Backbone bond lengths (Angstrom), bond angles and torsions (degrees), N, CA, C in turn:
res aa  C-N    CA-C-N  psi(-1)  N-CA   C-N-CA  omega(-1)  CA-C   N-CA-C  phi
1 M - - - 1.453 - - 1.577 110.73 -
2 T 1.253 115.43 143.19 1.460 119.04 175.99 1.509 113.69 -65.10
3 D 1.401 118.56 136.98 1.375 119.43 179.85 1.466 108.14 -92.21
4 Y 1.306 117.99 92.40 1.502 124.51 -176.68 1.524 110.12 -77.13
5 K 1.315 114.38 147.66 1.452 121.55 172.14 1.426 116.26 -96.79
6 V 1.434 114.59 -18.49 1.462 119.87 -175.08 1.487 106.48 -139.29
7 T 1.379 117.83 144.68 1.430 125.97 175.45 1.542 104.16 -116.08
8 I 1.329 113.17 136.02 1.452 114.49 173.18 1.575 112.53 -105.30
9 V 1.294 118.12 129.41 1.461 123.01 -176.09 1.534 107.37 -111.48
10 I 1.335 116.40 122.77 1.463 124.51 177.40 1.523 114.29 -114.53
11 P 1.314 121.66 105.77 1.402 121.47 171.77 1.458 108.64 -70.38
12 N 1.334 117.29 137.34 1.484 120.78 -178.96 1.505 112.17 -132.30
13 Y 1.296 116.44 130.13 1.549 120.72 173.54 1.540 106.39 -135.30
14 N 1.253 117.36 108.81 1.531 120.64 -178.43 1.490 113.45 43.81
15 G 1.378 112.24 54.42 1.480 113.99 -177.46 1.511 112.70 -105.18
16 K 1.270 118.59 33.41 1.407 122.41 -176.81 1.530 115.23 -53.69
17 K 1.364 112.56 -36.74 1.425 117.77 -177.40 1.509 115.34 -70.52
18 F 1.395 114.86 -16.89 1.516 117.54 -176.92 1.507 113.38 -120.27
19 L 1.317 116.56 -27.10 1.573 120.29 -162.52 1.561 108.81 -61.88
20 K 1.310 121.09 -39.89 1.408 121.44 -177.31 1.563 113.53 -58.20
21 D 1.364 116.09 -46.53 1.339 123.80 -177.56 1.576 110.48 -66.15
22 C 1.274 112.09 -42.94 1.555 118.55 176.16 1.454 109.93 -58.56
23 L 1.309 120.66 -50.47 1.504 121.83 -178.06 1.521 111.33 -67.86
24 R 1.237 122.58 -35.54 1.400 127.49 -179.49 1.604 109.31 -64.28
25 S 1.282 114.35 -38.68 1.479 118.58 -179.39 1.544 109.67 -70.63
26 L 1.332 118.27 -26.33 1.460 121.60 178.42 1.533 108.47 -75.40
27 S 1.314 121.15 -27.62 1.401 124.69 178.41 1.528 112.62 -66.60
28 K 1.289 116.52 -20.44 1.503 121.36 178.89 1.461 115.58 -99.31
29 Q 1.276 122.01 14.07 1.396 125.20 -176.70 1.536 116.79 -67.48
30 T 1.278 122.09 139.52 1.427 124.60 176.59 1.575 109.75 -64.56
31 M 1.270 117.57 -24.49 1.449 120.37 177.81 1.570 104.55 -125.55
32 P 1.313 115.67 101.40 1.511 122.65 -174.87 1.572 102.94 -67.28
33 S 1.401 110.81 154.43 1.443 120.24 174.38 1.499 107.41 -152.93
34 K 1.344 112.91 161.26 1.473 117.46 171.59 1.563 109.52 -76.20
35 V 1.338 117.98 148.05 1.414 121.66 179.93 1.503 108.97 -121.65
36 I 1.296 114.76 131.85 1.504 121.15 173.95 1.503 110.01 -113.49
37 V 1.315 116.99 122.18 1.490 122.36 175.56 1.534 106.65 -103.29
38 V 1.349 113.56 118.38 1.465 120.54 174.71 1.430 108.39 -103.03
39 D 1.398 115.17 111.01 1.505 120.09 -175.01 1.554 109.73 -94.62
40 N 1.291 112.89 126.99 1.507 119.60 -174.75 1.445 110.19 -94.09
41 G 1.375 118.03 60.43 1.452 120.58 172.66 1.456 115.77 71.15
42 S 1.316 116.72 33.77 1.559 125.59 -178.45 1.502 106.14 -59.58
43 D 1.407 116.77 154.87 1.403 121.62 172.75 1.519 112.43 -131.23
44 D 1.368 111.58 18.56 1.503 115.58 -173.28 1.516 112.15 -100.62
45 G 1.383 118.26 4.59 1.474 120.43 179.41 1.468 115.60 71.02
46 A 1.323 119.95 16.32 1.479 121.82 -178.41 1.546 116.41 -62.59
47 L 1.397 111.80 -39.34 1.473 114.45 -176.17 1.519 109.81 -74.26
48 E 1.353 113.53 -39.48 1.511 117.48 -178.21 1.557 108.50 -64.73
49 E 1.283 118.63 -38.71 1.474 123.73 -179.50 1.661 106.93 -62.26
50 I 1.296 113.30 -42.12 1.489 116.93 -175.24 1.602 108.20 -70.67
51 I 1.377 115.24 -40.68 1.392 119.13 179.92 1.565 109.78 -62.39
52 D 1.286 118.69 -45.58 1.416 122.32 176.37 1.520 112.35 -57.86
53 D 1.304 116.56 -44.77 1.430 123.71 179.39 1.518 115.19 -64.18
54 M 1.375 114.68 -33.96 1.465 119.79 177.35 1.568 111.88 -66.40
55 K 1.280 113.33 -31.40 1.515 115.95 -179.85 1.493 109.54 -68.40
56 V 1.275 120.64 -29.39 1.419 124.58 -179.12 1.530 111.26 -92.12
57 H 1.340 117.38 -39.55 1.463 123.14 -176.18 1.566 109.87 -127.13
58 P 1.285 120.87 67.12 1.494 118.77 -172.59 1.524 112.96 -68.27
59 G 1.332 118.57 -20.32 1.465 119.99 176.75 1.475 115.43 -71.83
60 R 1.311 116.65 -13.17 1.444 119.55 -178.74 1.525 114.62 -73.97
61 Y 1.331 114.28 -12.91 1.418 115.99 -169.24 1.566 109.77 -131.69
62 P 1.356 117.19 149.23 1.482 120.22 173.23 1.493 112.30 -69.68
63 E 1.394 119.80 177.23 1.374 120.49 175.60 1.587 107.21 -65.64
64 L 1.372 112.16 122.69 1.478 116.07 -174.04 1.518 111.44 -119.20
65 E 1.356 111.54 147.80 1.457 120.13 171.08 1.539 105.47 -133.75
66 F 1.417 114.02 135.08 1.463 118.56 -178.19 1.470 110.42 -110.21
67 K 1.319 119.17 142.69 1.456 125.52 174.52 1.489 103.20 -132.07
68 K 1.350 113.58 114.46 1.478 120.07 -179.36 1.526 111.40 -104.64
69 L 1.366 115.10 120.64 1.468 121.07 177.51 1.535 108.62 -92.23
70 N 1.240 119.82 154.59 1.457 124.32 -177.20 1.497 114.05 -77.28
71 D 1.389 116.60 -25.84 1.482 118.82 -175.99 1.522 104.16 -136.95
72 N 1.440 110.86 171.02 1.461 115.73 176.07 1.509 107.48 -84.80
73 T 1.355 117.25 102.35 1.424 123.00 -173.70 1.553 114.10 -92.37
74 G 1.441 112.48 1.55 1.438 116.19 -177.11 1.465 115.78 93.12
75 F 1.362 115.55 156.49 1.428 120.50 -176.50 1.504 110.91 -62.66
76 A 1.310 120.30 -42.27 1.460 122.46 -171.34 1.575 110.89 -62.94
77 H 1.339 114.45 -44.54 1.481 120.79 177.02 1.458 113.97 -66.11
78 A 1.334 115.75 -42.91 1.421 120.01 -177.34 1.557 109.94 -64.76
79 V 1.384 123.89 -43.79 1.323 121.28 175.03 1.518 118.12 -66.04
80 N 1.293 113.46 -32.48 1.491 119.44 171.73 1.519 110.48 -59.79
81 V 1.274 118.72 -46.21 1.473 122.72 173.12 1.451 111.86 -55.81
82 G 1.338 117.60 -47.99 1.486 118.10 178.45 1.517 114.07 -65.95
83 I 1.300 116.57 -40.43 1.479 118.37 177.70 1.479 113.06 -59.71
84 S 1.370 118.15 -38.65 1.472 123.36 -177.84 1.502 112.35 -67.40
85 M 1.374 114.01 -15.53 1.429 118.59 -179.55 1.562 111.77 -93.90
86 C 1.269 115.96 -5.51 1.431 122.77 -176.15 1.537 113.41 -84.41
87 D 1.336 118.84 135.86 1.397 118.48 175.81 1.585 110.51 -114.48
88 T 1.225 119.93 21.48 1.431 128.22 176.50 1.522 110.76 -107.73
89 E 1.381 119.84 151.10 1.418 122.48 -175.59 1.533 109.08 -70.86
90 F 1.413 117.52 -31.33 1.407 122.35 -174.74 1.540 109.02 -108.93
91 V 1.363 111.23 134.94 1.494 116.93 178.10 1.516 111.01 -129.42
92 I 1.283 116.03 126.15 1.503 119.11 174.74 1.512 109.35 -96.66
93 L 1.298 117.41 133.25 1.483 123.01 173.14 1.513 105.14 -104.47
94 L 1.320 113.02 133.20 1.429 121.95 -173.60 1.513 113.49 -139.39
95 N 1.337 117.70 124.90 1.497 121.81 178.79 1.533 107.81 -63.70
96 N 1.371 116.97 150.05 1.429 122.54 -179.49 1.547 111.92 -71.98
97 D 1.299 117.75 -19.36 1.448 123.34 -175.39 1.582 110.50 -100.56
98 T 1.348 112.14 41.32 1.496 117.07 175.08 1.455 110.40 -128.48
99 V 1.393 113.89 159.96 1.442 121.65 167.28 1.610 105.83 -128.97
100 A 1.378 110.08 128.51 1.442 114.84 -174.44 1.549 113.64 -97.16
101 D 1.328 116.57 143.69 1.449 122.88 170.11 1.528 106.60 -58.64
102 E 1.363 117.96 153.64 1.424 121.71 179.98 1.469 116.86 -56.55
103 N 1.423 116.72 -30.64 1.409 114.87 -175.00 1.566 110.49 -104.79
104 F 1.297 117.12 17.77 1.459 121.81 -176.56 1.481 111.77 -57.51
105 T 1.404 118.80 -49.49 1.446 120.70 -178.62 1.502 114.62 -62.08
106 E 1.410 116.10 -42.72 1.403 122.93 -173.63 1.574 109.95 -67.63
107 R 1.354 114.92 -38.92 1.507 116.74 -174.78 1.532 107.82 -76.55
108 L 1.336 120.48 -33.12 1.475 118.62 177.47 1.485 107.39 -69.06
109 F 1.280 120.49 -44.26 1.504 124.12 174.78 1.524 115.20 -51.08
110 K 1.298 111.77 -54.75 1.537 117.21 -176.56 1.533 109.47 -64.47
111 S 1.370 120.56 -33.12 1.375 126.29 -178.16 1.568 110.30 -65.19
112 I 1.286 111.43 -50.94 1.590 116.38 -179.45 1.498 112.41 -74.58
113 E 1.374 118.25 -32.28 1.447 116.92 -175.28 1.540 113.31 -66.87
114 K 1.313 115.53 -32.54 1.512 119.16 -178.89 1.534 114.42 -81.15
115 R 1.378 114.59 -6.14 1.471 116.51 -178.50 1.416 104.30 -118.70
116 K 1.388 118.25 100.16 1.498 124.34 -172.86 1.452 114.68 -68.10
117 R 1.348 119.78 -22.09 1.416 121.88 -179.38 1.526 110.48 -101.16
118 A 1.331 119.18 11.25 1.394 122.29 -179.73 1.590 110.15 -85.40
119 F 1.303 113.69 129.88 1.470 119.41 178.34 1.553 109.01 -88.66
120 S 1.317 114.44 -40.73 1.449 120.68 -178.37 1.513 113.62 -148.96
121 V 1.338 114.71 157.28 1.515 124.81 176.17 1.472 105.57 -135.11
122 S 1.313 112.29 126.66 1.445 121.20 -179.20 1.534 109.87 -99.95
123 A 1.359 117.54 144.43 1.473 125.04 -176.98 1.497 106.41 -90.21
124 K 1.344 112.24 167.05 1.456 119.53 171.94 1.555 108.84 -86.90
125 M 1.248 115.42 114.38 1.423 119.87 -179.34 1.553 109.79 -99.88
126 L 1.372 112.87 120.86 1.505 118.69 178.48 1.450 112.92 -101.49
127 S 1.279 118.11 149.10 1.459 120.31 -179.97 1.554 111.40 -67.56
128 M 1.293 116.11 130.51 1.480 118.64 178.88 1.530 111.15 -70.78
129 K 1.425 117.76 -28.34 1.418 123.03 176.90 1.525 110.98 -70.13
130 D 1.275 116.94 -38.89 1.473 118.59 176.19 1.580 108.61 -144.62
131 P 1.264 113.13 94.09 1.522 123.98 -172.03 1.478 111.29 -62.74
132 E 1.337 122.04 -3.81 1.520 125.96 173.89 1.500 111.41 -82.05
133 L 1.454 113.91 -12.36 1.469 113.01 -173.15 1.619 106.01 -115.16
134 I 1.273 109.46 148.86 1.529 119.77 178.35 1.530 109.12 -81.63
135 D 1.317 113.32 131.73 1.542 121.54 174.93 1.468 107.81 -92.24
136 D 1.351 121.99 -43.14 1.389 123.34 179.41 1.627 111.20 -154.82
137 S 1.270 114.03 139.39 1.453 117.43 -177.36 1.532 109.49 -131.42
138 G 1.412 115.53 38.42 1.381 120.20 -174.95 1.553 109.83 84.67
139 D 1.294 118.13 154.57 1.505 121.66 -173.96 1.429 117.05 -107.88
140 L 1.284 117.29 145.61 1.511 122.99 178.62 1.595 101.99 -117.49
141 Y 1.317 113.85 156.27 1.473 118.36 178.04 1.596 103.92 -130.21
142 C 1.241 115.24 138.81 1.504 117.19 177.81 1.501 113.85 -127.70
143 A 1.365 116.05 170.45 1.406 121.70 -171.59 1.532 115.34 -67.07
144 L 1.355 116.32 -12.38 1.405 121.09 176.52 1.529 108.22 -77.51
145 G 1.280 120.00 -2.51 1.414 123.96 -178.61 1.551 114.47 77.84
146 W 1.294 113.23 29.47 1.447 123.02 179.05 1.561 114.16 -114.20
147 A 1.291 116.11 126.87 1.442 122.82 171.40 1.528 107.06 -96.15
148 F 1.423 114.23 133.94 1.505 115.97 179.88 1.468 107.73 -151.46
149 S 1.359 114.73 156.38 1.404 120.56 171.56 1.511 110.12 -102.42
150 P 1.304 118.45 117.32 1.521 121.45 -174.24 1.488 115.57 -56.51
151 G 1.428 114.17 -29.06 1.439 118.22 -173.39 1.516 113.82 -90.01
152 R 1.356 117.52 -7.51 1.420 120.80 -172.77 1.489 116.37 -53.44
153 D 1.364 116.13 123.68 1.534 127.00 178.35 1.542 109.44 72.33
154 K 1.361 117.60 15.54 1.488 117.02 177.03 1.527 109.38 -100.91
155 N 1.333 116.19 162.66 1.485 117.40 -179.01 1.506 115.47 -60.25
156 R 1.291 119.32 143.37 1.435 123.65 -172.04 1.536 113.03 -63.53
157 K 1.301 117.12 -21.97 1.455 123.11 178.85 1.524 111.66 -68.67
158 K 1.379 117.37 -15.92 1.380 118.11 176.03 1.562 112.07 -89.15
159 Y 1.223 116.99 167.48 1.465 122.54 -176.54 1.490 111.94 53.94
160 N 1.277 114.00 59.53 1.501 121.96 -179.13 1.540 110.24 -106.02
161 K 1.322 118.60 15.81 1.464 119.14 178.37 1.544 110.69 -117.18
162 V 1.271 116.62 148.23 1.518 118.94 176.15 1.542 104.62 -67.42
163 S 1.305 116.77 133.82 1.377 119.86 178.64 1.494 114.64 -144.13
164 K 1.325 121.36 157.57 1.428 126.93 178.94 1.509 103.91 -82.43
165 I 1.386 112.36 142.71 1.441 119.51 179.05 1.531 109.23 -135.52
166 T 1.332 118.91 169.16 1.368 122.52 178.40 1.560 110.78 -68.19
167 S 1.256 114.81 -45.77 1.520 122.79 179.16 1.466 112.57 -159.88
168 A 1.338 115.85 153.07 1.416 125.49 178.30 1.533 113.13 -78.24
169 C 1.285 118.76 145.58 1.426 124.60 173.83 1.550 104.66 -81.92
170 A 1.390 111.77 118.29 1.499 118.46 -176.01 1.488 114.56 -71.60
171 G 1.344 113.62 -2.89 1.505 118.27 172.27 1.509 116.47 -66.91
172 A 1.365 112.80 -20.56 1.523 119.72 177.71 1.432 106.98 -169.01
173 A 1.322 117.41 86.89 1.507 124.63 178.91 1.437 115.68 -155.80
174 I 1.292 118.12 153.74 1.473 122.77 179.28 1.518 107.75 -106.86
175 Y 1.351 115.34 143.77 1.450 122.68 -176.22 1.540 112.01 -128.27
176 R 1.355 118.76 147.46 1.424 119.92 175.41 1.535 107.76 -91.77
177 K 1.326 114.99 118.75 1.481 119.16 -171.07 1.550 113.80 -65.74
178 S 1.419 113.50 -37.55 1.411 115.74 -179.08 1.580 111.88 -57.92
179 I 1.314 118.11 -36.79 1.452 119.19 -179.19 1.534 109.12 -77.19
180 M 1.332 116.30 -32.02 1.499 121.77 169.85 1.393 110.71 -52.35
181 D 1.380 117.28 -45.89 1.492 122.41 -178.80 1.520 113.79 -65.77
182 E 1.398 112.90 -33.23 1.474 119.36 -178.91 1.557 111.45 -75.60
183 I 1.268 117.48 -41.15 1.519 118.67 -170.27 1.593 109.10 -95.44
184 G 1.359 116.76 -14.20 1.425 118.43 -172.59 1.532 110.81 99.29
185 G 1.342 118.04 145.76 1.450 119.38 -175.53 1.519 112.57 -79.69
186 F 1.392 112.44 -157.04 1.439 115.70 175.87 1.492 111.66 -69.67
187 D 1.335 116.10 143.36 1.500 122.34 -178.43 1.491 111.77 -80.72
188 D 1.373 115.05 111.35 1.493 118.73 178.41 1.557 112.36 -55.80
189 A 1.355 121.09 -27.87 1.515 120.45 -177.99 1.545 110.90 -62.03
190 H 1.334 119.58 -18.75 1.459 121.29 179.38 1.513 109.08 -70.95
191 F 1.386 117.09 -33.27 1.461 124.41 -171.10 1.528 109.03 67.29
192 C 1.362 117.04 -76.00 1.467 120.03 165.70 1.455 112.03 -155.29
193 Y 1.358 118.05 159.99 1.425 126.35 -172.25 1.507 112.76 81.72
194 L 1.348 112.34 120.63 1.534 124.37 -178.49 1.449 116.72 70.52
195 E 1.411 115.47 -6.18 1.482 112.57 175.94 1.528 113.82 -58.87
196 D 1.358 117.92 -27.91 1.488 121.57 176.26 1.549 112.47 -71.56
197 V 1.260 115.59 -35.32 1.453 119.68 175.74 1.530 110.96 -69.79
198 D 1.295 116.85 -37.54 1.410 122.37 176.12 1.527 114.03 -60.75
199 V 1.280 115.59 -47.57 1.421 122.43 -174.00 1.644 108.80 -74.40
200 G 1.356 112.75 -34.11 1.480 119.47 177.72 1.397 109.96 -68.76
201 Y 1.373 119.48 -43.62 1.477 125.03 -179.32 1.509 110.60 -64.75
202 R 1.309 115.19 -40.37 1.531 123.08 177.82 1.557 106.26 -59.63
203 A 1.249 118.20 -46.38 1.502 122.50 178.95 1.488 110.93 -56.28
204 R 1.339 116.68 -39.20 1.491 123.09 -178.08 1.490 106.80 -67.63
205 V 1.283 119.52 -43.14 1.472 124.85 179.53 1.615 109.06 -55.46
206 Y 1.311 113.41 -39.03 1.431 120.80 177.61 1.539 116.00 -76.69
207 G 1.329 115.96 -5.56 1.484 123.46 178.72 1.431 116.57 92.01
208 Y 1.347 119.32 17.40 1.440 124.52 176.03 1.542 109.70 -96.61
209 S 1.378 114.02 169.50 1.422 119.98 -171.79 1.575 108.92 -121.27
210 N 1.261 116.55 157.69 1.503 124.98 175.17 1.509 108.87 -129.70
211 Y 1.318 116.20 138.61 1.464 119.60 -175.59 1.484 113.14 -127.95
212 F 1.379 117.41 164.35 1.357 124.36 172.15 1.513 108.05 -114.53
213 E 1.297 117.21 129.64 1.481 123.82 -176.62 1.497 110.28 -117.58
214 P 1.394 119.13 99.27 1.382 121.36 -171.52 1.537 118.19 -73.25
215 S 1.355 115.65 -11.14 1.399 120.96 -178.72 1.582 113.93 -82.44
216 A 1.332 113.12 -16.17 1.477 121.65 177.44 1.550 109.30 -92.88
217 I 1.266 115.10 107.97 1.492 118.50 -170.37 1.517 114.53 -118.19
218 V 1.342 114.10 135.25 1.429 121.57 173.60 1.561 109.34 -131.70
219 Y 1.332 117.76 151.30 1.394 124.04 176.87 1.542 112.36 -104.20
220 H 1.300 115.47 124.25 1.569 118.75 -166.48 1.467 107.30 -116.61
221 A 1.345 115.16 128.14 1.501 120.91 169.71 1.494 109.92 -65.17
222 G 1.343 117.00 -42.64 1.517 117.58 -176.91 1.443 114.45 86.41
223 S 1.378 117.39 129.20 1.471 122.93 176.98 1.450 115.38 51.10
224 G 1.448 115.82 39.92 1.319 120.08 -179.22 1.515 116.35 -64.52
225 S 1.319 116.55 -28.86 1.496 118.48 177.44 1.500 112.00 -95.71
226 S 1.369 117.30 -39.45 1.477 116.64 -173.66 1.567 111.63 -84.51
227 G 1.314 114.31 -19.59 1.534 117.58 171.16 1.484 114.63 102.35
228 S 1.397 120.75 -23.14 1.442 119.21 -177.04 1.605 106.40 -168.27
229 R 1.359 114.85 162.33 1.458 116.60 -174.59 1.620 108.64 -69.22
230 Y 1.280 116.19 -34.59 1.390 116.76 177.62 1.566 112.62 -121.28
231 N 1.252 117.67 124.81 1.595 119.23 177.62 1.502 103.18 -163.32
232 V 1.339 111.88 164.92 1.487 123.22 -172.28 1.519 109.14 -57.81
233 F 1.280 118.44 -50.35 1.481 124.54 -179.63 1.527 110.24 -49.89
234 K 1.388 115.06 -54.32 1.456 120.63 -177.47 1.500 110.45 -65.45
235 E 1.239 123.83 -44.98 1.402 125.04 -169.62 1.635 109.19 -70.50
236 E 1.288 113.57 -38.56 1.485 116.35 176.67 1.434 113.18 -62.75
237 L 1.391 116.50 -46.43 1.519 121.22 176.95 1.496 113.20 -65.43
238 T 1.235 118.14 -39.96 1.486 122.08 -172.12 1.583 108.22 -73.96
239 S 1.276 117.85 -41.83 1.426 115.19 177.84 1.568 112.55 -70.55
240 A 1.244 117.52 -35.30 1.461 122.61 173.69 1.511 109.79 -61.77
241 N 1.261 117.04 -53.01 1.467 121.28 -178.10 1.513 113.40 -63.54
242 N 1.265 115.50 -31.33 1.529 118.89 177.91 1.531 111.37 -62.94
243 L 1.345 115.17 -47.66 1.457 118.76 178.55 1.492 110.29 -61.39
244 Y 1.306 117.70 -42.19 1.420 125.68 -176.86 1.530 109.54 -65.66
245 L 1.304 117.68 -38.12 1.450 125.24 -178.67 1.567 106.63 -62.94
246 I 1.388 116.46 -50.51 1.455 121.75 -179.88 1.526 110.96 -59.99
247 Y 1.366 114.05 -49.01 1.449 114.56 179.56 1.530 114.03 -59.08
248 K 1.334 116.64 -40.85 1.447 123.01 -175.27 1.507 118.18 -69.69
249 N 1.355 110.01 -38.87 1.512 117.58 -169.82 1.607 115.31 -98.50
250 M 1.303 113.03 -22.96 1.469 117.06 -179.43 1.477 116.97 -100.88
251 P 1.336 116.85 128.64 1.481 117.33 174.03 1.536 112.20 -55.17
252 V 1.231 120.47 162.80 1.470 121.86 -176.40 1.497 111.41 -63.02
253 L 1.310 118.04 -40.32 1.501 121.68 178.87 1.563 111.40 -60.00
254 Q 1.363 113.04 -41.40 1.473 114.00 177.82 1.530 114.03 -67.85
255 I 1.407 114.70 -33.20 1.460 113.90 177.75 1.516 110.49 -68.70
256 V 1.365 116.58 -35.51 1.461 117.66 179.86 1.494 110.08 -68.34
257 I 1.298 121.58 -38.52 1.451 123.38 177.51 1.479 110.48 -61.04
258 N 1.326 117.51 -45.49 1.461 122.55 -174.70 1.504 112.83 -84.29
259 S 1.264 120.49 -7.54 1.467 124.79 -174.33 1.580 113.87 -49.07
260 P 1.315 116.14 -46.18 1.470 114.96 -177.20 1.580 109.61 -62.75
261 L 1.298 119.58 -38.94 1.408 121.40 -178.59 1.560 110.22 -75.20
262 I 1.347 116.52 -36.88 1.485 119.69 178.73 1.559 108.83 -62.08
263 I 1.354 116.73 -44.34 1.470 121.24 -178.46 1.476 110.97 -65.28
264 A 1.361 114.59 -40.38 1.521 118.65 176.24 1.499 110.89 -62.85
265 G 1.327 116.66 -38.06 1.521 122.69 -179.90 1.557 109.07 -62.71
266 I 1.261 113.68 -42.74 1.520 122.28 -174.25 1.543 105.83 -67.57
267 V 1.355 118.23 -43.75 1.497 123.51 -177.88 1.582 107.30 -62.02
268 V 1.322 114.05 -51.86 1.503 116.03 -177.00 1.508 110.05 -61.33
269 K 1.321 121.68 -39.13 1.464 122.48 177.49 1.453 112.97 -67.91
270 Q 1.403 117.12 -36.61 1.459 120.12 176.78 1.560 109.82 -57.98
271 I 1.331 112.67 -48.47 1.512 118.18 178.81 1.411 114.69 -63.84
272 Y 1.330 117.81 -42.68 1.490 124.81 176.12 1.580 113.36 -55.71
273 F 1.276 113.16 -52.50 1.482 118.89 -176.68 1.442 113.12 -73.53
274 S 1.351 116.93 -26.89 1.495 122.65 177.00 1.568 106.85 -62.93
275 K 1.341 114.24 -41.99 1.443 120.13 -178.84 1.494 113.20 -65.13
276 K 1.359 116.74 -24.86 1.487 124.01 178.18 1.530 110.03 -93.76
277 G 1.312 117.68 6.95 1.458 120.13 -177.54 1.504 115.42 76.46
278 L 1.282 118.31 14.99 1.493 124.31 -179.76 1.472 115.51 -116.35
279 G 1.352 112.43 18.98 1.535 115.70 -178.42 1.524 115.42 -65.11
280 A 1.381 115.66 -36.58 1.478 120.43 173.61 1.516 112.15 -62.13
281 A 1.289 114.50 -45.46 1.513 118.56 -179.79 1.540 111.42 -61.89
282 Y 1.402 113.77 -40.92 1.468 113.43 -179.95 1.489 113.89 -68.49
283 F 1.401 116.09 -38.10 1.508 119.50 178.70 1.550 109.49 -67.60
284 K 1.343 116.18 -41.83 1.460 117.48 178.95 1.529 112.71 -61.37
285 G 1.376 116.67 -32.46 1.401 122.61 175.62 1.460 111.69 -65.97
286 L 1.390 122.45 -39.17 1.334 126.66 179.18 1.541 110.80 -58.86
287 L 1.346 113.28 -45.70 1.476 115.22 178.35 1.435 115.02 -65.92
288 S 1.349 114.37 -32.52 1.397 119.20 176.60 1.505 114.12 -66.06
289 G 1.451 108.86 -35.99 1.512 115.16 179.10 1.530 114.16 -67.76
290 I 1.353 115.59 -33.29 1.490 118.30 169.51 1.459 113.28 -59.79
291 K 1.325 118.08 -47.83 1.461 121.39 175.98 1.520 114.49 -61.61
292 K 1.321 114.10 -40.23 1.493 117.20 -174.26 1.590 105.44 -69.47
293 S 1.303 120.84 -30.82 1.424 123.06 -179.84 1.518 107.49 -70.22
294 A 1.363 117.97 -44.64 1.438 123.01 178.43 1.506 112.85 -57.52
295 D 1.379 110.47 -45.49 1.500 119.94 -175.54 1.566 111.79 -70.92
296 N 1.336 117.30 -20.15 1.492 119.65 -178.86 1.544 113.39 -122.89
297 R 1.313 112.57 43.24 1.526 117.99 179.69 1.529 112.23 -64.29
298 D 1.354 115.48 -23.30 1.479 120.12 -179.87 1.486 111.54 -73.88
299 K 1.370 115.83 -12.91 1.565 118.54 179.42 1.429 111.33 -93.98
300 K 1.340 120.31 -4.52 1.455 117.16 179.93 1.457 113.28 -63.37
301 I 1.434 118.56 136.75 1.396 119.73 -176.72 1.475 110.10 -75.22
302 K 1.384 113.91 126.57 1.442 120.53 -174.62 1.537 104.24 -74.58
303 Y 1.375 114.99 139.14 1.500 120.51 178.78 1.534 105.08 -73.63
304 K 1.365 109.93 142.25 1.488 117.65 178.64 1.541 106.69 -134.06
305 V 1.335 115.88 130.67 1.510 118.23 -178.96 1.489 112.77 -51.24
306 G 1.361 114.69 -38.20 1.436 120.58 -177.29 1.512 113.57 -63.58
307 H 1.356 115.62 -17.02 1.532 119.07 -178.87 1.515 108.78 -98.00
308 F 1.372 121.34 5.05 1.548 120.24 -176.37 1.476 111.42 -56.41
309 K 1.339 119.23 -43.38 1.447 120.84 -177.52 1.526 109.73 -62.85
310 N 1.335 114.26 -41.46 1.526 115.81 -179.39 1.596 110.59 -63.13
311 Y 1.312 114.02 -40.36 1.510 117.21 -178.42 1.561 106.69 -66.51
312 L 1.325 116.09 -41.06 1.507 115.09 179.23 1.496 113.50 -61.95
313 L 1.369 114.36 -44.90 1.409 116.32 -179.33 1.556 112.12 -62.66
314 L 1.378 112.88 -37.58 1.454 116.48 179.59 1.590 110.51 -67.57
315 E 1.345 118.53 -38.76 1.410 119.74 175.03 1.466 116.77 -58.62
316 I 1.336 116.63 -43.00 1.435 121.86 175.35 1.485 110.13 -62.07
317 E 1.391 118.86 -41.55 1.417 119.17 174.93 1.527 117.63 -64.12
318 L 1.331 113.33 -35.31 1.528 119.25 177.57 1.513 108.61 -62.49
319 I 1.322 119.62 -40.64 1.459 121.86 174.20 1.383 114.67 -64.37
320 I 1.300 117.74 -54.29 1.542 122.34 176.31 1.579 111.33 -48.80
321 N 1.360 113.27 -43.87 1.476 115.61 -175.77 1.513 115.26 -71.03
322 C 1.310 114.43 -15.50 1.476 117.34 172.09 1.491 110.02 -65.71
323 F 1.333 116.26 -44.72 1.490 121.87 175.17 1.513 111.98 -63.11
324 R 1.361 113.84 -40.91 1.559 115.72 -179.08 1.564 108.04 -67.25
325 R 1.287 116.78 -34.29 1.508 118.15 179.36 1.512 113.66 -71.57
326 L 1.314 116.04 -39.14 1.449 121.46 -174.82 1.517 110.51 -79.19
327 V 1.382 117.61 -34.86 1.427 120.57 -179.91 1.530 107.56 -82.94
328 G 1.234 121.21 -29.52 1.506 123.75 178.62 1.562 111.75 80.62
């Protein structure tokens, strides 16, 4: 059996339209790896079709392992299942609606391997609809309570330098499993959306770093499961998870200090989504976020004096990122 250094985990939910192309791109990698597809209770026959195709054309696919769940348990739970099945130190999480450049795996691996305090490294995701535009360049978080990718919808020639980020986009990123074991995995309570910001932020609290690696490229269809960039399902979950993320990861004093900006951020978002006809969904999500925080009090990160420097550096970054977000 091949001694792989990296395992790729792909959560899948009714991804028949995309999954074949994603897997075939992984069979052409300059650095081969095992691939685990965790299916979240799909009913579109995607896995069965691929298994049948493998019997006829085995060379089209990398070494594959399938794990089929009975229900749609959400992105966070699915990737946790996949990560638990990995026996490699490095794990790449990849959306099913992506196609990877042939050196994608190798460049992510080399980038994280040489940075011993790195928890994750995010790839450059380009829009499949318009490959000249960036879909994601790693995520930043700001004191307004907003997570954003600074490169979103900008020309691919920009953001060509390795840089530190708040958190990696789990749609195409590599993680160090030993740190994941130390800080805890993805939080199932998120279901989907912002679960990657949560785990990346948590790693920062523990003193680890996250990076953006522009030479590792994937092409991303975007919203392959939810259907669109803005929709009721997405906005309800995102607004709920954002409140939960703040409650969970920030000490009380930090929440108090940032509360004027957090409230301002909520008001601006409420107005923004109201104009898009999603105001009710956003507000419903806020109420759900309050309940989610109350129901998961045991998951709140306990303040440790040894982490004070990390909190301070994060707070400075949160303020700076407000300006980066507003200036663009």
